[in-house]
KOLSE-279877 format. One record per atom (N, C-alpha, C): residue in three letters; chain; atom name; x, y negated, z negated. Coordinates in nm, 4 decimals. Atoms other than C-alpha are relative to their C-alpha. Layout:
// KOLSE-279877
[pt ALA,A,CA,[X,Y,Z]]
...
This chain:
// KOLSE-279877
[pt UNK,A,N,[-0.1232,0.0637,0.0428]]
[pt UNK,A,CA,[-0.9950,-0.4229,0.0765]]
[pt UNK,A,C,[0.0580,-0.0742,0.1208]]
[pt UNK,A,N,[-0.0606,0.0782,-0.1063]]
[pt UNK,A,CA,[-0.8208,-0.6907,0.2770]]
[pt UNK,A,C,[0.1084,0.0816,0.0708]]
[pt UNK,A,N,[-0.0885,-0.0846,-0.0817]]
[pt UNK,A,CA,[-0.6228,-0.5316,0.5614]]
[pt UNK,A,C,[0.1476,-0.0194,-0.0335]]
[pt UNK,A,N,[-0.1430,0.0228,0.0273]]
[pt UNK,A,CA,[-0.2864,-0.6977,0.4872]]
[pt UNK,A,C,[0.0376,0.0540,-0.1374]]
[pt UNK,A,N,[-0.0266,-0.0555,0.1328]]
[pt UNK,A,CA,[-0.3127,-0.6003,0.1194]]
[pt UNK,A,C,[0.0115,0.1516,0.0084]]
[pt UNK,A,N,[-0.0047,-0.1452,-0.0150]]
[pt UNK,A,CA,[-0.3869,-0.2410,0.2173]]
[pt UNK,A,C,[0.1292,0.0428,0.0687]]
[pt UNK,A,N,[-0.1238,-0.0340,-0.0713]]
[pt UNK,A,CA,[-0.0954,-0.2331,0.4644]]
[pt UNK,A,C,[0.1216,-0.0171,-0.0917]]
[pt UNK,A,N,[-0.1103,0.0238,0.0943]]
[pt UNK,A,CA,[0.1341,-0.3773,0.1963]]
[pt UNK,A,C,[0.0077,0.1125,-0.1036]]
[pt UNK,A,N,[0.0013,-0.1085,0.0984]]
[pt UNK,A,CA,[0.0262,-0.1188,-0.0602]]
[pt UNK,A,C,[0.0445,0.1323,0.0610]]
[pt UNK,A,N,[-0.0426,-0.1232,-0.0667]]
[pt UNK,A,CA,[0.0643,0.1664,0.1869]]
[pt UNK,A,C,[0.1510,0.0006,0.0196]]
[pt UNK,A,N,[-0.1448,0.0087,-0.0199]]
[pt UNK,A,CA,[0.4144,0.0458,0.2679]]
[pt UNK,A,C,[0.0742,0.0137,-0.1329]]
[pt UNK,A,N,[-0.0639,-0.0110,0.1317]]
[pt UNK,A,CA,[0.5013,0.0060,-0.1016]]
[pt UNK,A,C,[0.0043,0.1443,-0.0491]]
[pt UNK,A,N,[0.0075,-0.1370,0.0494]]
[pt UNK,A,CA,[0.3894,0.3597,-0.1796]]
[pt UNK,A,C,[0.0713,0.1004,0.0900]]
[pt UNK,A,N,[-0.0475,-0.1032,-0.0918]]
[pt UNK,A,CA,[0.4981,0.5457,0.1331]]
[pt UNK,A,C,[0.1091,-0.0470,0.0971]]
[pt UNK,A,N,[-0.0971,0.0533,-0.0955]]
[pt UNK,A,CA,[0.7431,0.3201,0.3190]]
[pt UNK,A,C,[0.1322,0.0740,0.0024]]
[pt UNK,A,N,[-0.1266,-0.0740,0.0047]]
[pt UNK,A,CA,[1.0453,0.5174,0.2024]]
[pt UNK,A,C,[-0.0060,0.1313,0.0761]]
[pt UNK,A,N,[0.0150,-0.1233,-0.0760]]
[pt UNK,A,CA,[0.9054,0.8164,0.3910]]
[pt UNK,A,C,[0.0110,-0.0227,0.1507]]
[pt UNK,A,N,[-0.0225,0.0333,-0.1409]]
[pt UNK,A,CA,[0.9440,0.6345,0.7238]]
[pt UNK,A,C,[0.1493,0.0044,0.0295]]
[pt UNK,A,N,[-0.1416,0.0081,-0.0364]]
[pt UNK,A,CA,[1.2706,0.6409,0.9171]]
[pt UNK,A,C,[0.0473,-0.1430,-0.0241]]
[pt UNK,A,N,[-0.0538,0.1346,0.0207]]
[pt UNK,A,CA,[1.5029,0.3437,0.8689]]
[pt UNK,A,C,[-0.0503,-0.0976,0.1060]]
[pt UNK,A,N,[0.0441,0.0860,-0.1106]]
[pt UNK,A,CA,[1.4084,0.2035,1.2109]]
[pt UNK,A,C,[-0.1490,-0.0311,-0.0114]]
[pt UNK,A,N,[0.1434,0.0223,0.0174]]
[pt UNK,A,CA,[1.0358,0.2510,1.1512]]
[pt UNK,A,C,[-0.0251,-0.0983,-0.1148]]
[pt UNK,A,N,[0.0164,0.0855,0.1171]]
[pt UNK,A,CA,[1.0644,0.0877,0.8101]]
[pt UNK,A,C,[0.0363,-0.1450,0.0338]]
[pt UNK,A,N,[-0.0455,0.1339,-0.0363]]
[pt UNK,A,CA,[1.2554,-0.2092,0.9528]]
[pt UNK,A,C,[-0.1008,-0.0693,0.0920]]
[pt UNK,A,N,[0.0967,0.0568,-0.0939]]
[pt UNK,A,CA,[1.0118,-0.2651,1.2405]]
[pt UNK,A,C,[-0.1304,-0.0337,-0.0720]]
[pt UNK,A,N,[0.1268,0.0206,0.0699]]
[pt UNK,A,CA,[0.7029,-0.2265,1.0216]]
[pt UNK,A,C,[0.0094,-0.1189,-0.0951]]
[pt UNK,A,N,[-0.0162,0.1092,0.0960]]
[pt UNK,A,CA,[0.8371,-0.4607,0.7562]]
[pt UNK,A,C,[0.0061,-0.1343,0.0712]]
[pt UNK,A,N,[-0.0120,0.1274,-0.0698]]
[pt UNK,A,CA,[0.9304,-0.7309,1.0042]]
[pt UNK,A,C,[-0.1329,-0.0459,0.0587]]
[pt UNK,A,N,[0.1217,0.0398,-0.0711]]
[pt UNK,A,CA,[0.6074,-0.7272,1.2036]]
[pt UNK,A,C,[-0.1198,-0.0133,-0.0943]]
[pt UNK,A,N,[0.1217,-0.0018,0.0814]]
[pt UNK,A,CA,[0.3426,-0.6398,0.9454]]
[pt UNK,A,C,[0.0152,-0.0830,-0.1271]]
[pt UNK,A,N,[-0.0145,0.0655,0.1293]]
[pt UNK,A,CA,[0.4836,-0.7743,0.6206]]
[pt UNK,A,C,[0.0649,-0.1381,0.0093]]
[pt UNK,A,N,[-0.0712,0.1278,-0.0100]]
[pt UNK,A,CA,[0.7190,-1.0546,0.7275]]
[pt UNK,A,C,[-0.0541,-0.0885,0.1115]]
[pt UNK,A,N,[0.0701,0.0756,-0.1034]]
[pt UNK,A,CA,[0.4952,-1.1699,1.0174]]
[pt UNK,A,C,[0.0901,-0.0448,0.1160]]
[pt UNK,A,N,[-0.0786,0.0262,-0.1208]]
[pt UNK,A,CA,[0.7630,-1.1586,1.2888]]
[pt UNK,A,C,[-0.0877,0.0359,0.1201]]
[pt UNK,A,N,[0.0717,-0.0384,-0.1210]]
[pt UNK,A,CA,[0.6291,-1.1463,1.6430]]
[pt UNK,A,C,[0.0607,0.1289,0.0548]]
[pt UNK,A,N,[-0.0526,-0.1199,-0.0649]]
[pt UNK,A,CA,[0.6680,-0.8304,1.8483]]
[pt UNK,A,C,[0.1265,-0.0345,0.0791]]
[pt UNK,A,N,[-0.1148,0.0423,-0.0810]]
[pt UNK,A,CA,[0.9068,-1.0216,2.0746]]
[pt UNK,A,C,[0.1229,-0.0265,-0.0859]]
[pt UNK,A,N,[-0.1130,0.0284,0.0895]]
[pt UNK,A,CA,[1.1229,-1.1443,1.7862]]
[pt UNK,A,C,[0.0631,0.1298,-0.0503]]
[pt UNK,A,N,[-0.0499,-0.1273,0.0514]]
[pt UNK,A,CA,[1.1528,-0.7954,1.6436]]
[pt UNK,A,C,[0.0682,0.0795,0.1103]]
[pt UNK,A,N,[-0.0584,-0.0730,-0.1127]]
[pt UNK,A,CA,[1.2188,-0.6396,1.9847]]
[pt UNK,A,C,[0.1381,-0.0544,0.0339]]
[pt UNK,A,N,[-0.1283,0.0618,-0.0339]]
[pt UNK,A,CA,[1.4957,-0.8868,2.0588]]
[pt UNK,A,C,[0.1049,0.0282,-0.1075]]
[pt UNK,A,N,[-0.0947,-0.0215,0.1097]]
[pt UNK,A,CA,[1.6565,-0.8506,1.7156]]
[pt UNK,A,C,[0.0503,0.1443,-0.0049]]
[pt UNK,A,N,[-0.0369,-0.1408,0.0118]]
[pt UNK,A,CA,[1.6551,-0.4702,1.7298]]
[pt UNK,A,C,[0.0427,0.0626,0.1324]]
[pt UNK,A,N,[-0.0446,-0.0510,-0.1291]]
[pt UNK,A,CA,[1.7335,-0.4323,2.0985]]
[pt UNK,A,C,[-0.0902,0.1073,0.0585]]
[pt UNK,A,N,[0.0965,-0.0922,-0.0583]]
[pt UNK,A,CA,[1.4162,-0.2456,2.1912]]
[pt UNK,A,C,[-0.1061,-0.0831,0.0720]]
[pt UNK,A,N,[0.1014,0.0731,-0.0755]]
[pt UNK,A,CA,[1.1233,-0.3360,2.4158]]
[pt UNK,A,C,[-0.1135,-0.0454,-0.0923]]
[pt UNK,A,N,[0.1167,0.0486,0.0725]]
[pt UNK,A,CA,[0.8221,-0.5318,2.2956]]
[pt UNK,A,C,[-0.1039,0.1117,-0.0111]]
[pt UNK,A,N,[0.0941,-0.1130,0.0005]]
[pt UNK,A,CA,[0.6059,-0.2324,2.3925]]
[pt UNK,A,C,[0.0451,0.1070,-0.0993]]
[pt UNK,A,N,[-0.0530,-0.0965,0.0962]]
[pt UNK,A,CA,[0.8348,-0.0072,2.1886]]
[pt UNK,A,C,[-0.0319,-0.0399,-0.1429]]
[pt UNK,A,N,[0.0343,0.0502,0.1333]]
[pt UNK,A,CA,[0.7796,-0.2269,1.8830]]
[pt UNK,A,C,[-0.1488,0.0224,-0.0257]]
[pt UNK,A,N,[0.1449,-0.0171,0.0129]]
[pt UNK,A,CA,[0.4029,-0.2223,1.9415]]
[pt UNK,A,C,[-0.0355,0.1461,-0.0273]]
[pt UNK,A,N,[0.0276,-0.1431,0.0169]]
[pt UNK,A,CA,[0.3968,0.1558,1.9758]]
[pt UNK,A,C,[0.0462,0.0505,-0.1366]]
[pt UNK,A,N,[-0.0533,-0.0445,0.1283]]
[pt UNK,A,CA,[0.6134,0.2036,1.6664]]
[pt UNK,A,C,[-0.0888,-0.0476,-0.1155]]
[pt UNK,A,N,[0.0906,0.0496,0.1036]]
[pt UNK,A,CA,[0.3808,-0.0147,1.4569]]
[pt UNK,A,C,[-0.1235,0.0903,-0.0075]]
[pt UNK,A,N,[0.1161,-0.0901,-0.0023]]
[pt UNK,A,CA,[0.0871,0.2014,1.5665]]
[pt UNK,A,C,[0.0309,0.1350,-0.0617]]
[pt UNK,A,N,[-0.0392,-0.1294,0.0579]]
[pt UNK,A,CA,[0.2737,0.5209,1.4804]]
[pt UNK,A,C,[0.0189,-0.0119,-0.1506]]
[pt UNK,A,N,[-0.0229,0.0191,0.1438]]
[pt UNK,A,CA,[0.3785,0.3813,1.1417]]
[pt UNK,A,C,[-0.1321,-0.0100,-0.0748]]
[pt UNK,A,N,[0.1308,0.0119,0.0657]]
[pt UNK,A,CA,[0.0216,0.2826,1.0556]]
[pt UNK,A,C,[-0.0677,0.1361,-0.0104]]
[pt UNK,A,N,[0.0604,-0.1335,0.0003]]
[pt UNK,A,CA,[-0.0981,0.6284,1.1511]]
[pt UNK,A,C,[0.0672,0.0894,-0.1046]]
[pt UNK,A,N,[-0.0751,-0.0800,0.0976]]
[pt UNK,A,CA,[0.1758,0.7934,0.9414]]
[pt UNK,A,C,[-0.0376,-0.0403,-0.1421]]
[pt UNK,A,N,[0.0315,0.0481,0.1346]]
[pt UNK,A,CA,[0.1067,0.5744,0.6372]]
[pt UNK,A,C,[-0.1441,0.0343,-0.0381]]
[pt UNK,A,N,[0.1397,-0.0369,0.0266]]
[pt UNK,A,CA,[-0.2693,0.6296,0.6667]]
[pt UNK,A,C,[-0.0139,0.1494,-0.0295]]
[pt UNK,A,N,[0.0060,-0.1451,0.0214]]
[pt UNK,A,CA,[-0.2143,1.0048,0.6874]]
[pt UNK,A,C,[0.0540,0.0375,-0.1391]]
[pt UNK,A,N,[-0.0503,-0.0251,0.1357]]
[pt UNK,A,CA,[-0.0011,1.0033,0.3714]]
[pt UNK,A,C,[-0.1066,-0.0343,-0.1038]]
[pt UNK,A,N,[0.1031,0.0393,0.0959]]
[pt UNK,A,CA,[-0.2787,0.8163,0.1916]]
[pt UNK,A,C,[-0.1176,0.0969,0.0017]]
[pt UNK,A,N,[0.1099,-0.0972,-0.0071]]
[pt UNK,A,CA,[-0.5473,1.0563,0.3176]]
[pt UNK,A,C,[0.0361,0.1293,-0.0734]]
[pt UNK,A,N,[-0.0444,-0.1235,0.0646]]
[pt UNK,A,CA,[-0.3392,1.3423,0.1821]]
[pt UNK,A,C,[0.0258,-0.0181,-0.1497]]
[pt UNK,A,N,[-0.0465,0.0170,0.1379]]
[pt UNK,A,CA,[-0.1994,1.1989,-0.1420]]
[pt UNK,A,C,[-0.0870,-0.0913,-0.0870]]
[pt UNK,A,N,[0.0908,0.0909,0.0714]]
[pt UNK,A,CA,[-0.4483,0.9240,-0.2424]]
[pt UNK,A,C,[0.0683,-0.0840,-0.1072]]
[pt UNK,A,N,[-0.0708,0.0769,0.1022]]
[pt UNK,A,CA,[-0.1823,0.7305,-0.4355]]
[pt UNK,A,C,[-0.0498,-0.1437,-0.0097]]
[pt UNK,A,N,[0.0503,0.1376,0.0021]]
[pt UNK,A,CA,[-0.3096,0.3856,-0.3343]]
[pt UNK,A,C,[-0.1394,-0.0030,-0.0617]]
[pt UNK,A,N,[0.1343,-0.0086,0.0578]]
[pt UNK,A,CA,[-0.6667,0.4865,-0.4167]]
[pt UNK,A,C,[0.0071,0.0150,-0.1519]]
[pt UNK,A,N,[-0.0150,-0.0200,0.1453]]
[pt UNK,A,CA,[-0.5593,0.6097,-0.7608]]
[pt UNK,A,C,[0.0530,-0.1256,-0.0672]]
[pt UNK,A,N,[-0.0559,0.1235,0.0546]]
[pt UNK,A,CA,[-0.3541,0.2952,-0.8182]]
[pt UNK,A,C,[-0.1088,-0.1058,-0.0156]]
[pt UNK,A,N,[0.1054,0.1012,0.0052]]
[pt UNK,A,CA,[-0.6505,0.0724,-0.7355]]
[pt UNK,A,C,[-0.1028,0.0328,-0.1079]]
[pt UNK,A,N,[0.0951,-0.0419,0.1033]]
[pt UNK,A,CA,[-0.8795,0.2747,-0.9632]]
[pt UNK,A,C,[0.0571,-0.0290,-0.1394]]
[pt UNK,A,N,[-0.0634,0.0251,0.1300]]
[pt UNK,A,CA,[-0.6343,0.2542,-1.2536]]
[pt UNK,A,C,[0.0096,-0.1497,-0.0261]]
[pt UNK,A,N,[-0.0087,0.1459,0.0136]]
[pt UNK,A,CA,[-0.5838,-0.1165,-1.1907]]
[pt UNK,A,C,[-0.1347,-0.0577,-0.0451]]
[pt UNK,A,N,[0.1333,0.0470,0.0378]]
[pt UNK,A,CA,[-0.9592,-0.1746,-1.2128]]
[pt UNK,A,C,[-0.0324,0.0385,-0.1450]]
[pt UNK,A,N,[0.0253,-0.0422,0.1371]]
[pt UNK,A,CA,[-0.9784,0.0257,-1.5356]]
[pt UNK,A,C,[0.0791,-0.0847,-0.0999]]
[pt UNK,A,N,[-0.0800,0.0861,0.0884]]
[pt UNK,A,CA,[-0.6997,-0.1816,-1.6900]]
[pt UNK,A,C,[-0.0655,-0.1375,-0.0116]]
[pt UNK,A,N,[0.0731,0.1270,0.0069]]
[pt UNK,A,CA,[-0.8929,-0.4962,-1.5976]]
[pt UNK,A,C,[-0.1198,0.0123,-0.0932]]
[pt UNK,A,N,[0.1129,-0.0223,0.0904]]
[pt UNK,A,CA,[-1.1943,-0.3475,-1.7777]]
[pt UNK,A,C,[0.0469,0.0015,-0.1449]]
[pt UNK,A,N,[-0.0553,-0.0039,0.1360]]
[pt UNK,A,CA,[-0.9784,-0.2779,-2.0830]]
[pt UNK,A,C,[0.0284,-0.1415,-0.0484]]
[pt UNK,A,N,[-0.0305,0.1375,0.0389]]
[pt UNK,A,CA,[-0.8592,-0.6376,-2.0850]]
[pt UNK,A,C,[-0.1275,-0.0759,-0.0369]]
[pt UNK,A,N,[0.1262,0.0688,0.0257]]
[pt UNK,A,CA,[-1.2156,-0.7668,-2.0651]]
[pt UNK,A,C,[-0.0614,0.0471,-0.1312]]
[pt UNK,A,N,[0.0588,-0.0549,0.1221]]
[pt UNK,A,CA,[-1.3401,-0.5338,-2.3376]]
[pt UNK,A,C,[0.0812,-0.0365,-0.1239]]
[pt UNK,A,N,[-0.0846,0.0373,0.1128]]
[pt UNK,A,CA,[-1.0441,-0.6128,-2.5587]]
[pt UNK,A,C,[-0.0339,-0.1421,-0.0460]]
[pt UNK,A,N,[0.0384,0.1373,0.0355]]
[pt UNK,A,CA,[-1.1443,-0.9771,-2.5423]]
[pt UNK,A,C,[-0.1350,-0.0018,-0.0720]]
[pt UNK,A,N,[0.1339,-0.0065,0.0605]]
[pt UNK,A,CA,[-1.4980,-0.8773,-2.6414]]
[pt UNK,A,C,[-0.0042,0.0934,-0.1219]]
[pt UNK,A,N,[-0.0121,-0.0888,0.1164]]
[pt UNK,A,CA,[-1.3784,-0.6306,-2.9126]]
[pt UNK,A,C,[-0.0908,0.1219,0.0059]]
[pt UNK,A,N,[0.0800,-0.1215,-0.0175]]
[pt UNK,A,CA,[-1.5625,-0.3272,-2.7736]]
[pt UNK,A,C,[0.0934,0.1217,-0.0121]]
[pt UNK,A,N,[-0.1015,-0.0999,0.0268]]
[pt UNK,A,CA,[-1.3296,-0.0715,-2.9343]]
[pt UNK,A,C,[-0.0347,0.1379,0.0563]]
[pt UNK,A,N,[0.0380,-0.1329,-0.0478]]
[pt UNK,A,CA,[-1.5231,0.2483,-2.8477]]
[pt UNK,A,C,[0.0128,0.0115,0.1514]]
[pt UNK,A,N,[-0.0092,-0.0020,-0.1458]]
[pt UNK,A,CA,[-1.5457,0.1607,-2.4789]]
[pt UNK,A,C,[0.1461,-0.0108,0.0450]]
[pt UNK,A,N,[-0.1432,0.0109,-0.0321]]
[pt UNK,A,CA,[-1.1767,0.0643,-2.4753]]
[pt UNK,A,C,[0.0648,0.1379,-0.0100]]
[pt UNK,A,N,[-0.0544,-0.1346,0.0169]]
[pt UNK,A,CA,[-1.0891,0.4097,-2.6073]]
[pt UNK,A,C,[-0.0408,0.0918,0.1146]]
[pt UNK,A,N,[0.0489,-0.0851,-0.1088]]
[pt UNK,A,CA,[-1.3028,0.5771,-2.3395]]
[pt UNK,A,C,[0.0730,-0.0299,0.1304]]
[pt UNK,A,N,[-0.0698,0.0374,-0.1237]]
[pt UNK,A,CA,[-1.1426,0.3831,-2.0558]]
[pt UNK,A,C,[0.1468,0.0411,-0.0080]]
[pt UNK,A,N,[-0.1399,-0.0401,0.0168]]
[pt UNK,A,CA,[-0.7939,0.4432,-2.1945]]
[pt UNK,A,C,[0.0136,0.1513,0.0216]]
[pt UNK,A,N,[-0.0027,-0.1447,-0.0197]]
[pt UNK,A,CA,[-0.8734,0.8149,-2.2026]]
[pt UNK,A,C,[-0.0110,0.0358,0.1473]]
[pt UNK,A,N,[0.0118,-0.0269,-0.1436]]
[pt UNK,A,CA,[-0.9817,0.8084,-1.8366]]
[pt UNK,A,C,[0.1286,-0.0339,0.0727]]
[pt UNK,A,N,[-0.1278,0.0370,-0.0624]]
[pt UNK,A,CA,[-0.6610,0.6303,-1.7422]]
[pt UNK,A,C,[0.1034,0.1071,-0.0262]]
[pt UNK,A,N,[-0.0965,-0.1049,0.0328]]
[pt UNK,A,CA,[-0.4529,0.8881,-1.9238]]
[pt UNK,A,C,[-0.0293,0.1287,0.0767]]
[pt UNK,A,N,[0.0357,-0.1172,-0.0783]]
[pt UNK,A,CA,[-0.6449,1.1651,-1.7485]]
[pt UNK,A,C,[0.0454,-0.0141,0.1446]]
[pt UNK,A,N,[-0.0433,0.0253,-0.1372]]
[pt UNK,A,CA,[-0.5628,1.0045,-1.4128]]
[pt UNK,A,C,[0.1511,0.0190,0.0174]]
[pt UNK,A,N,[-0.1451,-0.0116,-0.0078]]
[pt UNK,A,CA,[-0.1933,1.0050,-1.4949]]
[pt UNK,A,C,[0.0396,0.1428,-0.0261]]
């Protein structure tokens, strides 16, 4: 999966578990594409501090995913819904029912 997409999904699922400062720094640098210097100046911390915080945030978000697997489950369900859409267009009713059942089991 593309790295920025993965970072965005991790933040969407687990970002609220970061501190306010971590969330703000991560969002500015990773999602909004601010430079480390811009973020450091805006928040009154060092450029190195911003860099270190981004590394810690990535580690924290990755650890949540390793433990909870919410992004993995989301991606699996998303793929199954795409299969349902395709099969619905082809009128494969039995297979649609099977995929829908797997989705419900995941939830």
